[in-house]
Structure formats: structure tokens, C-alpha cells
C-alpha positions in Angstrom: 120.3 80.6 -43.5 121.6 79.0 -40.9 121.5 75.5 -40.9 118.5 73.6 -38.8 116.1 76.6 -39.1 112.7 75.4 -40.0 111.6 76.6 -43.3 108.1 78.1 -43.7 104.9 76.1 -45.1 103.5 78.0 -48.5 101.3 81.5 -47.8 102.2 81.3 -44.0 101.9 85.0 -42.4 104.8 86.2 -40.8 105.0 85.7 -36.9 107.6 88.8 -36.2 105.4 91.8 -34.8 106.1 95.4 -35.1 108.3 95.6 -31.6 110.9 92.9 -33.5 109.4 90.0 -31.6 107.5 86.5 -32.7 103.9 87.6 -31.8 101.2 85.0 -30.9 102.7 82.5 -29.4 101.5 81.9 -25.2 101.0 78.4 -23.5 103.5 75.9 -24.3 100.4 73.2 -24.0 97.1 73.6 -25.4 96.0 70.9 -23.2 97.0 72.3 -19.7 94.0 73.6 -18.0 94.3 77.0 -15.9 98.1 77.2 -16.1 100.8 80.1 -16.8 102.2 80.5 -20.1 105.2 78.3 -20.4 106.6 80.6 -22.9 106.9 84.6 -23.2 107.4 86.0 -26.9 110.4 88.0 -26.2 112.1 84.1 -25.1 111.2 83.0 -28.9 114.5 82.3 -31.3 113.1 83.3 -35.0 112.5 80.4 -37.1 113.4 81.6 -40.5 112.7 85.2 -41.5 115.5 86.5 -44.0 116.8 89.9 -44.2 115.8 92.5 -46.7 117.4 95.9 -48.3 115.4 97.7 -49.5 116.3 99.4 -52.7 116.7 103.2 -51.6 118.9 101.7 -48.7 121.3 100.3 -51.5 121.5 103.6 -53.1 122.2 105.4 -50.4 125.2 103.5 -49.4 126.4 103.2 -52.8 126.9 107.1 -52.6 127.8 106.8 -48.7 130.4 103.9 -49.5 131.4 103.3 -46.3 132.5 100.7 -43.9 131.4 99.3 -40.5 134.1 99.7 -37.9 133.9 98.1 -34.3 136.1 95.5 -32.5 136.0 92.7 -34.4 136.2 95.2 -38.0 135.5 98.5 -37.6 138.6 99.8 -35.9 140.8 97.5 -38.6 141.3 100.0 -41.7 141.8 96.7 -43.8 138.6 94.9 -43.1 134.9 95.4 -44.5 134.2 95.1 -48.4 137.8 94.8 -49.5 138.2 98.1 -51.6 141.9 98.2 -50.7 142.5 95.7 -53.2 141.1 98.2 -56.0 144.3 100.3 -57.9 142.2 103.0 -58.7 143.0 105.4 -56.1 139.7 106.3 -53.9 139.3 108.2 -50.7 137.6 106.2 -48.2 135.3 106.8 -45.6 136.6 105.7 -42.2 133.2 105.8 -39.3 134.0 104.4 -35.7 131.2 103.7 -33.7 131.1 105.3 -30.2 131.4 103.1 -27.0 127.7 103.4 -26.2 126.9 102.0 -29.8 129.1 99.1 -29.4 127.9 98.0 -25.7 124.1 98.1 -27.6 125.1 96.3 -30.0 127.1 93.9 -27.7 123.9 94.1 -25.7 121.4 93.2 -28.6 124.1 90.5 -30.0 123.6 88.7 -27.0 119.9 88.1 -27.6 120.1 87.8 -31.3 122.9 87.8 -33.1 120.9 87.5 -36.6 119.0 90.3 -36.9 116.1 90.8 -39.6 115.2 94.3 -41.3 112.7 95.6 -39.1 115.6 95.1 -36.1 118.5 96.6 -38.0 116.3 99.9 -38.5 115.3 100.0 -35.5 118.6 99.4 -33.6 119.7 101.7 -36.9 117.1 104.7 -35.2 118.0 104.1 -31.8 121.8 104.5 -32.3 121.9 107.1 -35.0 123.8 104.5 -37.5 122.8 102.9 -41.1 120.6 100.2 -41.3 124.0 99.0 -43.1 126.1 100.3 -40.8 124.6 97.8 -38.0 124.5 95.0 -40.9 127.9 95.1 -41.3 128.4 95.0 -37.5 126.8 92.3 -37.2 128.2 90.0 -39.7 131.4 91.5 -38.5 131.2 90.0 -35.0 129.6 87.1 -36.1 132.7 86.6 -38.3 135.3 87.3 -35.2 132.9 84.6 -32.7 133.3 81.8 -35.3 137.1 82.3 -35.6 137.8 82.9 -31.6 135.6 79.5 -31.6 137.6 77.7 -34.7 140.4 79.0 -32.7 139.6 76.9 -29.4 138.8 73.7 -31.7 142.6 73.9 -32.6 144.5 73.7 -29.9 142.0 70.9 -28.3 142.7 68.9 -31.6 146.4 69.9 -31.6 146.3 68.8 -27.7 144.3 65.7 -28.5 146.9 64.8 -31.7 149.5 65.3 -28.9 148.1 62.9 -27.0 147.4 60.5 -29.6 151.7 60.7 -30.5 152.1 59.9 -26.9 150.0 56.9 -26.2 151.5 55.7 -30.1 154.7 55.6 -28.9 154.5 53.7 -25.8 152.9 50.9 -27.8 155.3 50.9 -30.2 157.5 50.3 -27.1 155.1 47.4 -25.1 155.0 45.5 -28.5 159.0 45.6 -28.4 159.0 44.3 -25.5 156.6 41.2 -26.0 157.1 37.8 -25.2 156.2 34.9 -27.7 153.1 32.8 -25.9 155.0 29.3 -26.8 158.1 29.6 -26.1 158.3 32.8 -23.9 161.4 34.5 -25.5 161.3 37.6 -26.8 159.5 38.1 -30.2 159.8 41.1 -33.2 157.3 43.5 -33.6 154.7 42.4 -36.4 155.5 38.7 -35.1 152.3 38.6 -33.7 149.8 41.2 -34.7 147.3 43.4 -32.3 144.3 41.4 -35.1 145.8 37.7 -34.6 146.4 38.5 -31.1 142.1 39.0 -31.0 141.6 36.6 -33.4 142.8 33.9 -30.9 140.7 35.1 -28.3 137.8 35.0 -30.5 139.4 31.1 -31.2 138.6 30.3 -27.6 135.7 32.2 -26.9 134.0 29.8 -30.1 135.5 26.8 -28.9 133.2 27.0 -25.6 130.5 28.7 -27.7 130.3 25.3 -29.6 131.2 23.0 -26.8 128.1 24.5 -24.8 125.8 24.4 -28.1 126.7 20.5 -28.3 125.8 19.6 -24.9 122.0 21.2 -25.6 122.1 19.0 -28.9 122.6 16.3 -27.1 120.3 16.6 -24.5 117.3 17.3 -26.7 118.0 14.1 -28.8 118.2 12.2 -25.2 122.0 11.7 -25.1 123.7 12.0 -21.4 124.6 15.8 -20.8 127.5 16.9 -18.9 127.0 20.2 -16.8 127.1 23.0 -19.5 126.8 26.6 -18.3 123.9 29.0 -19.0 124.4 32.3 -19.6 122.7 35.0 -16.9 124.0 38.3 -17.7 122.0 40.2 -20.0 122.2 40.7 -24.1 124.9 43.4 -25.2 122.3 45.3 -26.6 123.5 48.3 -29.2 122.4 51.6 -29.0 119.1 51.6 -31.0 120.4 54.2 -32.6 122.6 53.0 -34.4 120.0 51.3 -36.6 118.0 54.4 -36.7 115.1 53.3 -34.5 114.9 54.5 -30.9 114.7 54.2 -27.5 112.7 54.8 -24.5 112.9 54.2 -20.8 116.1 54.4 -18.9 116.9 50.7 -18.4 118.3 48.3 -20.3 115.9 45.0 -21.1 113.0 47.2 -19.9 110.3 49.3 -22.0 107.1 50.6 -21.6 107.2 52.0 -17.6 106.2 54.8 -19.2 102.8 54.9 -16.3 105.0 53.0 -13.7 104.1 49.9 -14.9 107.4 48.3 -14.2 106.5 46.9 -11.2 103.8 43.8 -12.7 106.3 42.6 -14.9 109.6 42.3 -12.8 107.4 40.7 -9.8 107.7 37.9 -12.4 110.7 36.4 -11.4 113.3 33.9 -14.2 113.2 30.6 -14.7 114.8 27.5 -11.7 117.6 26.3 -13.2 116.6 23.0 -13.0 113.8 23.8 -15.4 116.4 25.5 -17.8 116.8 21.7 -19.6 113.4 21.6 -20.0 113.1 25.1 -21.8 116.2 24.5 -24.3 114.1 21.7 -25.4 110.6 23.3 -25.8 112.7 26.3 -27.6 113.6 23.4 -30.4 110.9 21.8 -30.4 108.8 24.9 -31.1 111.1 26.3 -33.4 110.7 22.7 -35.8 106.7 23.6 -35.2 107.4 27.1 -36.3 109.1 26.4 -39.9 106.8 24.2 -40.7 103.5 26.2 -40.0 105.3 29.0 -42.0 105.8 26.8 -44.9 103.4 24.6 -45.0 100.5 25.0 -47.1 96.7 23.1 -47.8 95.6 21.5 -45.8 96.5 23.7 -42.7 96.1 26.7 -44.5 93.1 27.0 -46.4 92.6 29.8 -49.1 89.2 31.7 -48.2 86.7 32.2 -50.7 87.7 36.0 -51.5 91.3 34.8 -52.2 92.7 37.1 -49.9 93.2 35.6 -47.2 94.1 31.8 -45.7 91.9 30.2 -43.1 93.8 28.3 -40.6 92.4 24.7 -40.4 92.7 23.7 -36.4 92.0 19.9 -37.2 94.2 19.5 -39.4 97.2 21.1 -37.1 96.5 18.8 -34.3 96.4 15.5 -36.9 100.2 17.6 -38.1 101.7 18.1 -34.6 99.9 15.1 -32.0 101.8 16.3 -29.1 100.7 19.6 -28.9 98.9 20.4 -25.9 95.3 20.5 -24.8 93.4 24.4 -24.4 94.2 25.7 -20.9 90.0 25.6 -20.9 86.9 25.1 -22.9 86.5 29.2 -22.6 89.8 29.3 -24.7 89.7 30.0 -28.8 92.3 29.6 -31.3 93.9 32.2 -33.0 96.2 31.5 -36.0 97.4 33.8 -39.1 100.2 33.9 -41.4 101.2 37.0 -43.2 104.5 37.5 -45.4 105.7 40.4 -47.2 108.5 42.3 -48.5 110.2 45.5 -46.2 112.9 47.7 -46.4 115.5 46.6 -43.8 118.7 43.9 -44.0 118.0 40.7 -42.6 120.9 41.2 -40.1 118.7 44.3 -38.7 115.7 42.9 -38.0 117.3 40.0 -36.4 118.9 42.5 -33.8 115.6 44.6 -33.4 113.2 41.5 -32.5 116.0 40.3 -29.9 116.8 43.9 -28.3 113.4 43.9 -25.5 113.8 47.8 -26.0 114.4 48.4 -29.8 111.6 45.6 -30.5 108.9 47.0 -28.2 110.0 50.7 -29.4 109.2 49.8 -32.9 106.1 47.7 -32.1 104.6 50.0 -29.8 101.2 50.0 -30.9 101.0 46.4 -30.0 103.3 45.8 -27.0 102.8 48.4 -24.4 104.7 46.5 -21.6 107.8 44.1 -22.1 110.6 43.0 -20.0 113.5 39.9 -21.0 114.0 38.2 -17.3 116.9 36.3 -18.2 119.3 35.6 -20.8 120.1 32.0 -21.6 122.3 32.1 -24.6 123.7 35.2 -26.0 124.6 33.7 -29.6 127.6 32.4 -31.2 130.0 34.0 -33.3 129.5 37.2 -32.9 125.7 37.5 -33.8 121.7 36.1 -32.5 122.1 33.0 -33.7 121.5 30.1 -30.7 120.5 33.4 -28.7 117.7 32.3 -26.2 116.0 34.4 -23.9 113.5 34.3 -21.1 110.6 37.2 -21.5 108.0 38.7 -20.3 105.4 41.1 -22.6 102.2 42.7 -22.3 100.4 43.1 -25.8 97.3 45.3 -26.5 95.2 47.0 -28.8 94.7 51.2 -28.6 91.9 51.3 -26.5 90.9 51.0 -23.2 88.0 48.4 -24.0 90.0 45.6 -25.1 91.6 43.6 -22.4 95.4 43.8 -23.0 97.6 39.6 -23.1 100.1 38.7 -20.7 102.7 35.7 -21.7 105.4 34.4 -20.0 107.2 33.0 -22.6 110.8 31.8 -24.0 112.2 33.8 -27.2 114.2 31.3 -29.4 116.5 32.9 -32.8 118.3 30.8 -34.7 120.0 30.7 -38.8 119.4 27.6 -40.9 121.5 26.3 -43.6 119.7 28.0 -46.2 120.9 31.0 -44.9 117.2 31.8 -42.7 116.6 33.6 -39.7 113.7 32.3 -37.7 112.8 33.7 -34.1 110.3 32.0 -32.4 108.2 32.5 -29.0 106.3 30.0 -27.0 104.9 30.4 -23.7 106.9 28.4 -20.4 103.0 28.9 -18.4 103.5 25.3 -16.6 107.2 26.1 -15.5 106.1 29.5 -14.1 106.5 30.4 -10.5 103.4 30.1 -8.5 101.3 30.7 -12.0 98.1 33.5 -11.8 95.2 33.5 -13.9 96.1 33.7 -17.3 93.8 34.9 -20.4 96.6 34.2 -23.0 99.3 31.4 -23.9 101.6 31.3 -26.7 102.0 28.6 -29.1 104.9 28.9 -31.1 104.5 31.8 -32.8 107.2 34.2 -34.4 108.4 35.1 -38.0 111.3 33.7 -40.8 113.4 36.5 -42.3 115.1 35.8 -45.8 118.0 38.1 -47.0 116.6 40.0 -50.2 118.9 41.8 -53.0 119.5 45.6 -52.1 118.7 45.4 -48.8 115.2 44.1 -48.3 114.1 41.1 -46.6 111.0 38.5 -46.6 109.5 38.2 -43.7 106.6 35.3 -43.0 104.8 36.1 -39.8 103.1 33.3 -37.7 100.9 34.3 -34.9 99.4 31.3 -32.9 97.6 31.6 -29.5 94.9 30.4 -27.5 93.1 33.0 -25.8 90.2 34.3 -23.0 88.2 36.6 -24.6 85.5 36.9 -23.1 86.7 40.1 -20.7 86.2 41.7 -24.6 83.7 44.8 -25.2 80.8 44.5 -27.6 82.3 47.5 -30.3 85.6 45.3 -30.4 84.6 41.5 -30.6 84.0 41.1 -34.2 87.6 42.6 -34.6 89.3 40.5 -31.8 87.1 37.9 -33.4 89.0 38.0 -36.8 92.2 37.7 -35.4 92.8 41.2 -37.0 93.2 42.8 -33.8 96.2 40.1 -32.6 97.1 38.3 -36.1 100.3 38.2 -38.0 98.4 40.3 -40.5 98.9 43.7 -38.0 102.5 42.5 -36.9 103.7 42.6 -40.8 102.5 45.8 -41.4 103.3 47.5 -38.4 106.8 46.2 -39.2 106.5 47.2 -43.1 105.9 50.9 -41.7 108.1 50.9 -39.3 111.0 49.9 -41.7 110.4 52.7 -44.0 109.7 55.0 -41.6 113.8 54.3 -40.5 114.4 54.2 -44.0 113.1 58.0 -44.0 115.3 58.9 -41.0 118.3 57.5 -42.6 117.9 58.9 -46.2 120.5 62.2 -47.7 119.2 62.7 -50.5 116.5 65.0 -49.0 114.9 67.1 -52.1 115.0 70.7 -51.2 112.1 72.6 -53.8 109.3 71.4 -51.8 107.8 74.0 -48.9 108.6 73.2 -45.8 110.5 70.0 -45.8 113.6 69.9 -43.2 116.3 69.2 -45.0 118.9 69.1 -42.0 120.1 65.6 -42.1 120.4 66.1 -37.8 117.5 68.1 -37.3 114.9 65.2 -38.8 116.7 62.5 -37.1 116.2 65.0 -33.5 112.7 65.7 -34.6 111.9 61.8 -35.6 112.9 60.5 -32.5 111.1 63.2 -30.2 107.6 62.1 -32.6 108.5 58.5 -31.5 108.4 58.9 -28.0 105.4 61.2 -28.2 103.9 57.9 -30.1 105.6 55.0 -27.1 104.0 57.6 -24.8 100.9 58.0 -26.6 100.2 53.8 -27.4 101.4 52.9 -23.5 98.4 55.4 -21.8 95.9 54.5 -24.0 95.2 50.8 -23.6 93.5 48.4 -20.5 96.2 47.5 -19.3 96.8 46.2 -15.5 99.5 48.7 -14.7 96.3 51.5 -15.3 92.8 51.7 -13.3 91.2 52.9 -15.2 87.5 54.7 -14.1 84.7 55.2 -16.1 82.4 58.3 -15.6 78.6 58.0 -14.7 76.4 59.4 -16.7 78.1 59.9 -20.1 75.5 58.4 -22.7 76.6 55.6 -25.0 79.7 56.3 -25.1 81.5 55.8 -22.0 84.5 57.5 -20.7 87.1 56.5 -18.5 89.8 58.2 -16.3 93.0 57.9 -14.6 95.0 60.2 -12.9 99.3 60.1 -11.9 101.8 62.3 -11.1 104.6 63.4 -12.6 107.5 64.0 -11.0 111.3 64.6 -12.0 110.1 63.4 -15.4 112.2 65.7 -18.4 110.0 64.3 -20.5 106.5 65.7 -19.1 105.7 68.7 -17.5 105.4 68.3 -13.4 102.5 68.1 -12.0 99.1 65.8 -11.6 98.1 64.5 -15.2 95.1 63.3 -15.9 94.1 60.9 -19.0 90.8 60.7 -20.4 90.0 58.2 -23.2 86.6 56.1 -24.9 85.7 54.2 -27.6 83.2 54.3 -30.3 81.9 53.3 -33.6 81.5 55.1 -36.5 80.0 53.7 -40.0 82.7 55.3 -41.8 85.5 53.6 -43.5 88.2 54.1 -41.4 91.2 56.1 -44.4 88.1 58.7 -44.4 88.1 59.6 -41.2 92.5 59.3 -40.7 92.0 61.8 -43.7 89.6 64.2 -41.8 91.3 63.5 -38.5 94.9 64.4 -39.9 94.4 67.3 -42.6 95.0 70.5 -40.9 92.3 72.2 -42.9 89.9 70.8 -41.1 91.4 70.7 -37.7 89.3 73.1 -36.3 86.0 72.0 -37.2 86.8 69.0 -34.1 89.2 71.0 -32.2 87.7 72.8 -29.3 90.8 74.6 -28.4 92.3 76.5 -31.6 89.5 77.9 -30.9 88.1 78.5 -34.5 91.6 79.4 -36.0 93.2 78.4 -39.1 96.1 75.8 -39.0 98.8 75.9 -40.9 101.6 73.2 -41.7 105.0 75.0 -40.7 108.1 71.6 -41.5 106.6 68.3 -42.5 109.3 64.9 -42.4 107.1 62.1 -44.8 107.9 58.5 -43.1 107.1 56.3 -46.2 104.9 55.6 -49.8 102.1 56.9 -48.3 101.6 60.2 -48.0 100.0 59.8 -44.5 102.7 58.7 -43.0 104.6 61.7 -42.3 105.5 64.3 -38.5 104.5 67.6 -39.0 105.0 70.9 -37.1 101.8 72.8 -36.9 100.6 76.3 -35.9 97.5 77.1 -34.9 96.7 81.1 -35.6 93.6 81.9 -33.3 90.6 83.6 -34.5 90.7 85.5 -31.2 93.4 88.0 -31.3 93.5 87.8 -27.2 94.4 84.4 -27.7 97.8 83.5 -28.3 99.2 81.2 -31.2 100.6 77.9 -30.2 102.8 75.2 -32.0 101.7 71.3 -32.5 104.2 68.4 -32.8 102.0 65.8 -35.1 102.8 62.4 -36.1 100.3 60.8 -38.0 100.7 56.4 -39.4 98.3 54.1 -41.7 98.0 50.8 -42.9 95.6 48.4 -43.4 95.4 47.3 -39.8 95.3 50.6 -37.5 95.9 54.1 -38.3 97.2 56.9 -36.1 97.1 60.4 -35.0 99.3 62.0 -32.1 99.7 65.3 -31.3 100.9 67.0 -28.8 101.2 71.0 -28.0 105.6 71.7 -27.9 107.7 75.1 -27.0 108.5 76.8 -29.8 112.4 77.3 -28.2 112.5 73.9 -27.3 111.8 73.1 -31.2 114.4 75.0 -32.8 116.7 73.7 -30.2 115.8 70.1 -31.7 115.4 71.2 -35.1 119.3 72.1 -35.3 119.8 68.5 -34.4 119.5 68.5 -30.3 119.1 66.1 -27.7 114.8 65.8 -27.8 114.6 63.7 -24.5 114.0 66.8 -22.5 111.1 68.6 -24.3 108.3 68.3 -22.0 105.5 66.3 -24.0 101.6 65.2 -22.9 100.4 63.7 -26.2 96.9 63.5 -27.1 95.2 61.7 -30.4 93.2 59.3 -32.0 93.4 55.2 -33.0 91.7 54.1 -35.9 90.9 50.7 -36.3 88.6 48.5 -38.7 85.4 47.4 -37.2 86.5 43.7 -38.6 83.7 44.3 -41.0 86.2 44.8 -43.9 90.1 44.9 -43.7 91.4 45.3 -48.0 92.4 48.2 -49.3 88.8 49.2 -50.3 88.1 51.0 -47.2 84.9 49.0 -47.0 83.1 48.7 -43.6 83.1 51.3 -40.4 85.3 52.4 -38.2 86.2 52.1 -33.8 87.8 55.2 -33.1 89.5 55.9 -30.1 89.4 59.8 -28.7 92.2 60.3 -25.8 92.9 63.4 -24.1 96.4 63.8 -21.7 96.0 67.6 -19.6 98.1 68.9 -16.5 95.3 69.6 -14.5 98.1 71.2 -11.5 101.8 71.8 -11.7 101.7 70.8 -8.2 102.1 67.0 -8.1 101.0 66.6 -4.2 98.1 68.1 -5.0 94.5 66.6 -5.1 92.4 66.4 -8.3 89.3 68.4 -8.3 85.8 67.0 -9.6 85.4 70.5 -11.5 89.0 69.6 -13.5 87.1 66.3 -14.1 83.9 67.6 -15.3 86.0 70.0 -17.6 88.0 67.1 -19.7 84.7 65.0 -19.2 82.7 67.7 -20.8 85.9 68.4 -23.5 86.5 65.5 -25.2 82.4 64.7 -25.2 82.3 67.9 -27.2 85.7 66.6 -29.7 83.3 63.4 -30.1 80.1 64.9 -31.0 82.2 67.7 -33.4 83.5 64.7 -35.5 80.5 62.5 -35.7 79.0 65.9 -37.3 81.8 66.1 -39.7 81.2 63.3 -41.0 77.9 63.3 -40.9 77.2 60.4 -38.9 76.1 62.1 -35.6 74.1 58.8 -33.7 72.3 61.0 -31.5 
């Protein structure tokens, strides 16, 4: 079986029709209204159909004992079965194909180089050949093409080798004429190596960094400070793929622009030159406070009655840190939480994720809707992030349009301490903000401590501490937000733990091959995970009450208000062009989040709520496990419609869950594009319109027991017109409103909790 093709799931019926084509695949988007099919059955590549030869064919071929003969082998009497090695005299029968037969098979080879048994039989009938003759012709043709490809690659490698040899000789000549940096005289080869030269440059750079950091420290302790340089160049960011963490968005230092929301963040300028020394002093003081808050116990952190959580003592905090700035107003409430966990990632990679805005906003896409680095004051020393200082702005979210986002303007400071522990701290700079705008969140020293553990693990202790105005939160979510778990440390740590497991899965090489439907091709796994990651980021960025979104509430929809917004998709290879209508609603269910999550992610119960499946059977064709919990996985589903006139479709789905939040996100995908992805190709040009569900606890029970109810957000993205300049019709809005309302009612009925 060729590498990268999907293994059909158990009990999956054949997708090959009697005419040799893949049948039943229609529109690539099950959520497109009035759009023509985006893929035709005749253009589809087979996923995995192993050829079979019947016993009667084998018997007949043994009697005939012939060899195929084409340009690639049929004209060569020595090609084929290798019977010329047999010492026994044997009369051989040679078959030379006609020019017409060769032309027909050449044309078929261009369309399908791996025909299955039915296609070979049909071709043999048309050309008057035996099926095995056709089979051997295609085998020889593939061998010929492979040989030509290898010959071309060998020529390229030979040319590159000659070029490297010439470069090597040129470097040797340059070293032979090198001069001594001290006396200016000639020096012999090997007197100063290439590595030694780089070490000298590195030492000079480190001396400059030490002088600058010394000046910063002198400023903090109150000694006179000279003019030290504050770097303004961005942090050299490695590709997120170096860590296996995907990136979305085309610009370095900018994330979350899926909905054109970059203008608001860009409107916030960096700090003034006069404020930079003060920013450094604020960051150093915040680092000291974070370390103390992460390490202190009672009375600052009191254990709850059940012994499972810690409660922040605000009065003790004010006594411990008497220089704390007062709250902006009486409407502001203190939220503080602390959580620890051991995650499967080494401390160096964790620090890099936190200090790279693209990687950070990707890993925490369910919490960070938008983020940008405004200015880098220090890149760190010794080739790492020790001492790195960045001024940033970010918007934090809960995946629901009913909870306002929290925008923050702050400095992020990273430091490695004497015991080897790394710390990353954030603290608001609202008092320094140019033209300060009304704000609802002030970020006190928050961040994490990272300790190295054996076998590539790390212990993370996270502290979240903010003063926030919660008056804009909808009543449905007030209990969850008031508990501190909507934006608190527990959610950050649970998300980090789950994402570290996802990364470990993406980098895993020892994939068991016995399970049906498991994708074992390493490059195919990475491409499919990257595509699913982009789908999740797009969904999370479009479901919150971000300040970049203009939600319109539809009147007369009952208790569960449906909010809609439109946007134009133009020149975006990751989305189909046209007018996209987004619709979302949130409601409460008296059912534990775990039960809701299992119901929505299970393909066997999908036809109970998915209207677009038309009651058809949903089958899992392939999947990738993303962690210890079986609910954390990426799946490729096929919907077999009960209506024979309705075409089948493929669905890419990612489900993820932890104690604080669960998601089931999916998007219809093109079968041809998915075959390309599973062969390891770049998935950035696969068009997606993700829809799905965000499941949060209602605040009544956050433990593993799964007690309490659920807050469910349903969100659809629908292409209502393929022309970006078209106007949105009221009929499209009504159709989407009916679709989402019907889906909600089906979910309530299926979970036996219809509140109507």
C-alpha cells in the first residue's frame, strides 16, 4: 500500500462504484447554502483499495505463462518474471501490445497509476487483454517512472556535490591567505579555527549584554545609570514547527487576525523612551512578587474545606505587599488563583513557547483570542530568553459571545534563577499607556515558574491575579466567572497539559500499526494535525465576544438568543471565497460536561443532532490520538446519507477535553485535498469553514466527578454566497437561524433535557 494513504475504518463499505470511480462524494462543505458541488466523483483519488486477483485468474495465467510487454518492459524479452534465470528449457510466449492498447493504457496511467481489480478488468475487456497483462503493464510502467525519477535525482545530487566541492576548495584557499588578528602577519591553516572565530564574536556580544544588564540592575537599586541600549528589534523567533507547535497568521508577532482584528491591536503604540527605565523597574518588582506568591502557603493561600482547591486571602496579600497599587474603581473585583502540574515538555521549549507570541497564542488559542508584541526591550543573554523583556497587548476570552473579552497592555519578563528555575511574569502597564482607554481588566503580577524534571518533563506552577470589572458578563456565565475558573490558573494549566500531550503525539514515531484506522505515516500525521490546529484556532477566534466582532442578536428567537455576524473572505487560501455568515448561541444544560462532550463527539450519535447528515450513518475512517484521554483525538469521518440522491461527504473533526473546558470542532473537507494532506503535503491551502461546540462547566462542579450542569455554545460558519461583493439576504439569515435553533432542540431532546 502506498505510504500516506488512509486505512479504511472497520466495517466501512467500499467507496468504489461499478464504474470504477469513488461514488457518493458531493459538496466539500456540508454547511454551504445553495452552492454547487466543489468536487466531482471522477476527480477523487482512492483512499485505500487493495487490488485482488481471483483464483480463476491465477489459474488461467499459470496456464498461459505469459509476460507483459510495453515501452517500459513488454518489448524487452528479459523483463518480466525473470524466467531467464531458470536452467530448465522452457518455451516462452511473448505478447506485444498494439499501439492502440499502449496509448489507452498510457492515458489511463496519467489519471490513475494504481488501478484496482475492477478497473483492470474493465480496461482489459476494452483492450482485449487479460487482466494480469494489464496489471503487469502498470507495474512495469510504475517501475519505469520510478527509475527515471531516481536518475533525475542522482543527477541533481551529483551537481550539488560538485558545487560543495568547489566551495570547499575556495574556503581552503581563503584560510591559506588568512592573517593574524593580533600582528597582521600570515597565519597557518588551523591556527584559528572557524569555531574559535565564532566564539570570539559570541564573547564580545556577551560582554555587551553584561554591561547592559548591569546598568539595568544599577537602576533598580537606585544607583546612577548610564545610557544603556534598549533593543527594539523583534525576538528571533524559530519556526513553531521546530517545536511541533503550529502557527496561524502570516506576520511575525501577530496572532488572532482571522477576523481582521489586527487594526485595534496595532492602534496601541509601544512605550515612550522616557518610560522604558520605569518599565524595567516594574518588571523586576513583578518578578519578585510572582516568585513569592508561587511559593508561599498559608495564610496567603488557604485550603478550601474539601481540600481540593486553594483560596486567595486578599487581606493577607495587602499586608504582605504593602506597596500594591489600589484597584482602578469600586466596580473591580480581585481574581487570584494558583495551580501546579507536571507536563510532558522540557523547560527550554516551554520558555520559548511563552516568549514567542505566535506559539503562545497558538497553544492557548482557547484562551487568547488576539495577541501582539509591541516592542522588545531585551532579547535575553547567552543565546536564550534569560532577561528577555517584551511589551505586549493581548485579548483573553471565554468561548462564548455572552462573556466580554479582557484586553490587557502589559510587559512580559523572563528570568532564569540561581537554582535553575525559569520564571515568566506579566504585569499591566495601564498607567503608562498612551491615551489610556477605558479598561475592564488590570493584570497584577501573573505568570508561571518552570522547574526541570527528569525524562523531559517539567513542573509548572501558574499564578493568575487580576482586578476585573465583571458587570458585562451574562447571568448564565456569572457563576463560572465568579469562581475564577473561566480565566484562572486552573484553565491555563489544564490547557497547557493537554497541548503538551498533543505535541508529544505529533512527534511520536512508535505508532502501533495493528489498530484499524490509525494513521501511521509520520508526515501525514503532522500535516493532518496542523490542519486540525488551524481549524481549532479559527473556531475559537470567531466564537467569543471580541471587540473586533460585531454580533447582532436576532429577535424573536426565544430564551436562547442567536447572535450572527458576517464577513467577507477574499484571497484567503484557507477559506472558500464569498460571504460567510457566523451564528452562535449559548445555553445551559442540566447535564455534566463529560456526558455532553461524549455525546457530541461520538460519530454513532451524530445523526441525532446533525441536521446536515440527513439521518445518515457516520463512520470514522481514520484518527490520531492526542493524549491519555480517548476524547482527545483528530478524526476523519464519512457521512453515508440515508437518501441515495444525497452525496456523501468527509468531515475533519478534533475533539479535546480537560477539567475546565471541552471542544468538538469540525469542518467539511474535500476528499482530494485530504489525500494530499495525508501524503504529508502542506495543508495551508485546504479551505475550511469550522463549526462546532464549546462545553464549559456551569461553575457548580469543577472536579473529576463531573457534577453540575454544562454551558454549551453552538457556533456555525456558513458560506451563504460565493461572491464576496454580494449582499446578505434575509432568507439566508432566517435559514441559519432555523438551522441553529433546530440543532439546539435536537441536542436537548437527545440528552433528555428539553426545557421548552
